[in-house]
TORPA-4810 file (N, C-alpha, C, O; in nm, 3 decimals):
<nodes>
NODE_1_1.170_10.493_3.370_1.154_10.349_3.356_1.025_10.323_3.279_0.918_10.370_3.318_M
NODE_2_1.035_10.249_3.171_0.915_10.202_3.102_0.900_10.053_3.131_0.998_9.982_3.152_T
NODE_3_0.777_10.008_3.132_0.751_9.870_3.169_0.673_9.799_3.061_0.597_9.860_2.984_V
NODE_4_0.692_9.669_3.056_0.614_9.581_2.968_0.506_9.519_3.055_0.537_9.455_3.156_K
NODE_5_0.381_9.538_3.018_0.270_9.483_3.095_0.245_9.339_3.055_0.235_9.306_2.937_T
NODE_6_0.235_9.253_3.156_0.203_9.112_3.136_0.057_9.088_3.171_0.007_9.141_3.270_L
NODE_7_-0.012_9.008_3.089_-0.148_8.967_3.120_-0.141_8.824_3.172_-0.109_8.733_3.097_T
NODE_8_-0.173_8.804_3.302_-0.165_8.668_3.357_-0.255_8.570_3.284_-0.370_8.601_3.252_P
NODE_9_-0.201_8.451_3.259_-0.276_8.343_3.196_-0.323_8.251_3.308_-0.244_8.214_3.395_V
NODE_10_-0.450_8.213_3.306_-0.505_8.128_3.411_-0.462_7.983_3.390_-0.481_7.927_3.282_A
NODE_11_-0.403_7.923_3.495_-0.370_7.781_3.491_-0.501_7.702_3.488_-0.601_7.743_3.548_A
NODE_12_-0.500_7.589_3.418_-0.623_7.514_3.400_-0.592_7.367_3.379_-0.489_7.332_3.322_S
NODE_13_-0.682_7.280_3.425_-0.667_7.137_3.399_-0.677_7.107_3.250_-0.621_7.008_3.203_L
NODE_14_-0.746_7.192_3.177_-0.760_7.174_3.032_-0.636_7.223_2.957_-0.622_7.200_2.837_A
NODE_15_-0.548_7.291_3.030_-0.427_7.345_2.967_-0.443_7.491_2.933_-0.554_7.542_2.921_G
NODE_16_-0.332_7.558_2.919_-0.331_7.700_2.885_-0.214_7.726_2.792_-0.106_7.668_2.807_A
NODE_17_-0.236_7.814_2.696_-0.129_7.852_2.604_-0.043_7.957_2.673_-0.093_8.060_2.717_V
NODE_18_0.086_7.930_2.681_0.179_8.022_2.746_0.255_8.098_2.639_0.329_8.040_2.560_L
NODE_19_0.238_8.229_2.639_0.305_8.315_2.543_0.384_8.420_2.619_0.328_8.493_2.701_T
NODE_20_0.512_8.427_2.592_0.596_8.524_2.661_0.588_8.661_2.593_0.554_8.672_2.476_T
NODE_21_0.620_8.763_2.671_0.628_8.899_2.619_0.773_8.944_2.631_0.830_8.942_2.740_A
NODE_22_0.831_8.986_2.519_0.970_9.032_2.520_0.977_9.178_2.562_0.885_9.256_2.537_A
NODE_23_1.086_9.213_2.628_1.108_9.352_2.664_1.125_9.436_2.538_1.186_9.391_2.441_M
NODE_24_1.072_9.557_2.541_1.095_9.650_2.433_1.229_9.718_2.452_1.294_9.700_2.556_G
NODE_25_1.271_9.794_2.356_1.402_9.858_2.361_1.423_9.954_2.477_1.537_9.975_2.519_G
NODE_26_1.315_10.011_2.531_1.329_10.104_2.643_1.274_10.048_2.775_1.278_10.116_2.877_T
NODE_27_1.224_9.925_2.773_1.168_9.866_2.894_1.277_9.827_2.993_1.385_9.782_2.955_D
NODE_28_1.248_9.846_3.121_1.340_9.807_3.227_1.273_9.715_3.328_1.337_9.671_3.424_T
NODE_29_1.144_9.685_3.306_1.071_9.604_3.402_0.948_9.542_3.337_0.904_9.584_3.230_A
NODE_30_0.893_9.442_3.405_0.765_9.383_3.371_0.669_9.416_3.485_0.712_9.431_3.599_F
NODE_31_0.539_9.428_3.456_0.442_9.445_3.561_0.315_9.369_3.527_0.286_9.342_3.410_E
NODE_32_0.239_9.334_3.632_0.113_9.263_3.612_0.021_9.295_3.728_0.066_9.332_3.836_F
NODE_33_-0.109_9.280_3.704_-0.206_9.296_3.811_-0.188_9.178_3.904_-0.197_9.062_3.862_V
NODE_34_-0.164_9.207_4.031_-0.128_9.103_4.127_-0.240_9.079_4.227_-0.281_9.169_4.300_N
NODE_35_-0.288_8.955_4.229_-0.393_8.917_4.324_-0.338_8.826_4.433_-0.414_8.779_4.518_D
NODE_36_-0.209_8.801_4.433_-0.147_8.715_4.532_-0.138_8.569_4.490_-0.078_8.488_4.561_G
NODE_37_-0.196_8.534_4.378_-0.193_8.396_4.331_-0.129_8.381_4.194_-0.167_8.293_4.117_G
NODE_38_-0.033_8.466_4.164_0.030_8.467_4.032_0.181_8.448_4.046_0.244_8.507_4.133_T
NODE_39_0.238_8.365_3.958_0.383_8.350_3.950_0.432_8.411_3.819_0.354_8.432_3.726_I
NODE_40_0.560_8.439_3.813_0.621_8.497_3.694_0.733_8.407_3.648_0.808_8.353_3.728_V
NODE_41_0.744_8.390_3.517_0.854_8.317_3.455_0.936_8.420_3.377_0.882_8.492_3.293_V
NODE_42_1.067_8.426_3.405_1.157_8.514_3.331_1.250_8.427_3.250_1.317_8.339_3.304_V
NODE_43_1.255_8.452_3.119_1.343_8.380_3.026_1.457_8.473_2.985_1.434_8.584_2.939_E
NODE_44_1.579_8.425_3.003_1.696_8.505_2.970_1.761_8.453_2.843_1.830_8.351_2.844_N
NODE_45_1.739_8.523_2.734_1.801_8.488_2.607_1.925_8.571_2.579_1.980_8.565_2.469_G
NODE_46_1.970_8.648_2.678_2.088_8.732_2.657_2.215_8.652_2.681_2.209_8.535_2.718_S
NODE_47_2.328_8.715_2.658_2.458_8.647_2.671_2.509_8.642_2.814_2.606_8.571_2.842_A
NODE_48_2.447_8.716_2.904_2.497_8.720_3.041_2.389_8.694_3.144_2.272_8.677_3.111_G
NODE_49_2.430_8.691_3.269_2.336_8.672_3.380_2.259_8.802_3.402_2.318_8.911_3.397_V
NODE_50_2.128_8.792_3.427_2.049_8.908_3.465_1.985_8.879_3.601_1.973_8.763_3.641_V
NODE_51_1.945_8.984_3.669_1.871_8.964_3.792_1.732_9.024_3.776_1.712_9.125_3.709_T
NODE_52_1.636_8.957_3.840_1.498_9.002_3.842_1.463_9.029_3.987_1.494_8.949_4.075_A
NODE_53_1.399_9.141_4.012_1.369_9.179_4.150_1.229_9.238_4.160_1.203_9.345_4.105_S
NODE_54_1.137_9.168_4.229_1.006_9.227_4.249_1.017_9.346_4.344_1.081_9.337_4.449_P
NODE_55_0.956_9.457_4.308_0.963_9.577_4.389_0.875_9.561_4.512_0.753_9.544_4.501_T
NODE_56_0.937_9.568_4.628_0.864_9.555_4.754_0.830_9.694_4.807_0.900_9.791_4.780_A
NODE_57_0.723_9.700_4.882_0.680_9.826_4.941_0.734_9.842_5.081_0.847_9.805_5.111_G
NODE_58_0.650_9.898_5.166_0.686_9.914_5.307_0.563_9.891_5.391_0.450_9.903_5.344_S
NODE_59_0.585_9.858_5.516_0.475_9.838_5.610_0.504_9.923_5.733_0.610_9.911_5.795_I
NODE_60_0.410_10.008_5.766_0.424_10.098_5.882_0.557_10.173_5.880_0.621_10.191_5.983_D
NODE_61_0.597_10.217_5.760_0.720_10.294_5.746_0.847_10.214_5.740_0.955_10.271_5.723_G
NODE_62_0.837_10.082_5.753_0.957_9.997_5.745_0.974_9.946_5.604_0.881_9.889_5.546_L
NODE_63_1.091_9.965_5.547_1.120_9.922_5.411_1.141_9.772_5.406_1.209_9.714_5.491_T
NODE_64_1.081_9.709_5.307_1.098_9.565_5.286_1.205_9.546_5.179_1.199_9.610_5.073_I
NODE_65_1.301_9.461_5.204_1.407_9.434_5.106_1.352_9.346_4.995_1.296_9.239_5.021_T
NODE_66_1.368_9.390_4.873_1.321_9.312_4.758_1.413_9.194_4.734_1.535_9.209_4.736_S
NODE_67_1.357_9.075_4.713_1.443_8.962_4.678_1.505_8.983_4.541_1.448_9.051_4.455_P
NODE_68_1.623_8.927_4.520_1.692_8.937_4.392_1.713_8.795_4.339_1.775_8.712_4.406_V
NODE_69_1.662_8.767_4.220_1.668_8.633_4.160_1.761_8.638_4.040_1.737_8.714_3.946_I
NODE_70_1.868_8.558_4.042_1.959_8.550_3.928_1.905_8.453_3.825_1.862_8.342_3.857_S
NODE_71_1.908_8.497_3.698_1.865_8.413_3.587_1.983_8.404_3.490_2.015_8.501_3.422_V
NODE_72_2.048_8.287_3.485_2.166_8.272_3.399_2.125_8.271_3.252_2.009_8.243_3.218_T
NODE_73_2.222_8.301_3.166_2.192_8.310_3.023_2.143_8.175_2.970_2.194_8.069_3.007_N
NODE_74_2.044_8.182_2.882_1.989_8.062_2.820_1.896_7.982_2.910_1.861_7.869_2.876_G
NODE_75_1.854_8.038_3.026_1.766_7.965_3.116_1.641_8.047_3.148_1.629_8.164_3.113_T
NODE_76_1.549_7.980_3.215_1.427_8.043_3.264_1.412_8.012_3.412_1.454_7.905_3.457_S
NODE_77_1.354_8.103_3.486_1.322_8.079_3.627_1.182_8.129_3.655_1.138_8.231_3.600_K
NODE_78_1.111_8.056_3.741_0.982_8.107_3.784_0.988_8.135_3.933_1.059_8.067_4.007_F
NODE_79_0.914_8.235_3.975_0.911_8.272_4.116_0.779_8.340_4.149_0.708_8.388_4.061_F
NODE_80_0.750_8.343_4.277_0.623_8.395_4.325_0.553_8.284_4.400_0.615_8.180_4.424_G
NODE_81_0.430_8.297_4.437_0.346_8.414_4.420_0.389_8.529_4.511_0.473_8.513_4.600_P
NODE_82_0.330_8.644_4.488_0.368_8.768_4.555_0.253_8.818_4.642_0.146_8.851_4.590_F
NODE_83_0.275_8.824_4.771_0.173_8.872_4.863_0.146_9.020_4.833_0.237_9.102_4.841_D
NODE_84_0.021_9.054_4.798_-0.009_9.194_4.761_0.026_9.296_4.868_0.060_9.410_4.835_P
NODE_85_0.019_9.260_4.996_0.048_9.361_5.099_0.196_9.398_5.102_0.232_9.501_5.159_K
NODE_86_0.282_9.316_5.042_0.424_9.347_5.036_0.472_9.393_4.899_0.565_9.472_4.888_Y
NODE_87_0.406_9.343_4.792_0.460_9.364_4.658_0.371_9.444_4.563_0.407_9.462_4.447_F
NODE_88_0.257_9.492_4.608_0.171_9.570_4.520_0.193_9.719_4.535_0.207_9.771_4.646_N
NODE_89_0.197_9.787_4.422_0.192_9.932_4.416_0.080_9.964_4.320_0.088_9.931_4.201_V
NODE_90_-0.024_10.028_4.369_-0.143_10.059_4.288_-0.202_9.933_4.225_-0.247_9.936_4.110_S
NODE_91_-0.202_9.821_4.300_-0.263_9.697_4.253_-0.178_9.614_4.159_-0.222_9.510_4.110_G
NODE_92_-0.057_9.660_4.133_0.031_9.588_4.040_0.162_9.551_4.107_0.208_9.617_4.200_K
NODE_93_0.220_9.442_4.057_0.353_9.400_4.100_0.449_9.430_3.986_0.419_9.400_3.870_C
NODE_94_0.563_9.488_4.017_0.662_9.523_3.916_0.789_9.441_3.939_0.840_9.435_4.051_T
NODE_95_0.838_9.377_3.832_0.962_9.299_3.836_1.068_9.378_3.759_1.059_9.390_3.637_I
NODE_96_1.166_9.431_3.829_1.271_9.512_3.766_1.383_9.419_3.719_1.424_9.329_3.792_V
NODE_97_1.431_9.440_3.598_1.541_9.362_3.539_1.666_9.451_3.540_1.662_9.564_3.492_I
NODE_98_1.777_9.398_3.594_1.896_9.482_3.610_1.966_9.514_3.479_2.022_9.623_3.465_N
NODE_99_1.965_9.424_3.383_2.029_9.447_3.253_1.927_9.421_3.143_1.934_9.318_3.076_S
NODE_100_1.834_9.513_3.125_1.726_9.486_3.029_1.778_9.470_2.887_1.873_9.536_2.846_P
NODE_101_1.714_9.382_2.814_1.749_9.357_2.674_1.626_9.298_2.605_1.540_9.239_2.670_A
NODE_102_1.619_9.314_2.475_1.504_9.262_2.401_1.505_9.109_2.393_1.409_9.049_2.346_T
NODE_103_1.613_9.046_2.440_1.620_8.899_2.443_1.569_8.843_2.576_1.577_8.723_2.599_T
NODE_104_1.518_8.930_2.663_1.462_8.886_2.790_1.311_8.895_2.779_1.256_8.998_2.738_I
NODE_105_1.244_8.786_2.816_1.099_8.785_2.809_1.042_8.726_2.938_1.114_8.669_3.019_S
NODE_106_0.911_8.741_2.953_0.846_8.692_3.074_0.701_8.659_3.046_0.645_8.700_2.944_A
NODE_107_0.643_8.585_3.138_0.500_8.559_3.136_0.452_8.544_3.278_0.529_8.509_3.367_L
NODE_108_0.324_8.571_3.300_0.263_8.559_3.432_0.158_8.450_3.427_0.078_8.444_3.334_A
NODE_109_0.159_8.362_3.528_0.063_8.251_3.534_-0.017_8.265_3.663_0.038_8.264_3.774_I
NODE_110_-0.148_8.278_3.646_-0.239_8.290_3.760_-0.272_8.149_3.808_-0.331_8.070_3.734_K
NODE_111_-0.234_8.117_3.933_-0.252_7.983_3.986_-0.390_7.959_4.043_-0.438_7.845_4.043_L
NODE_112_-0.454_8.063_4.092_-0.585_8.042_4.155_-0.686_8.142_4.107_-0.802_8.138_4.150_S
</nodes>
């Protein structure tokens, strides 16, 4: 699995420029440094429905079920924030895309 790294953009009263990052030809996921105050926007420019799923960890040996978010073709969805104790692996949150394509892009917005 190769991933596209997202750099969270800080939300601001003055405004922020939002620039999406498209998946590369071999990418299957997006990842970003997660502080617990960041949301992700996934844009689906493909012809079909895709699902986005933040990879969840485990607590005391118990597996946490990752939520699965459907993003229909031609739409965008935002979701999060992601609690680091459930969704961080090595300080990062990874969003896996079930049908990766170069027409799928994402951005991360830091809320706090």
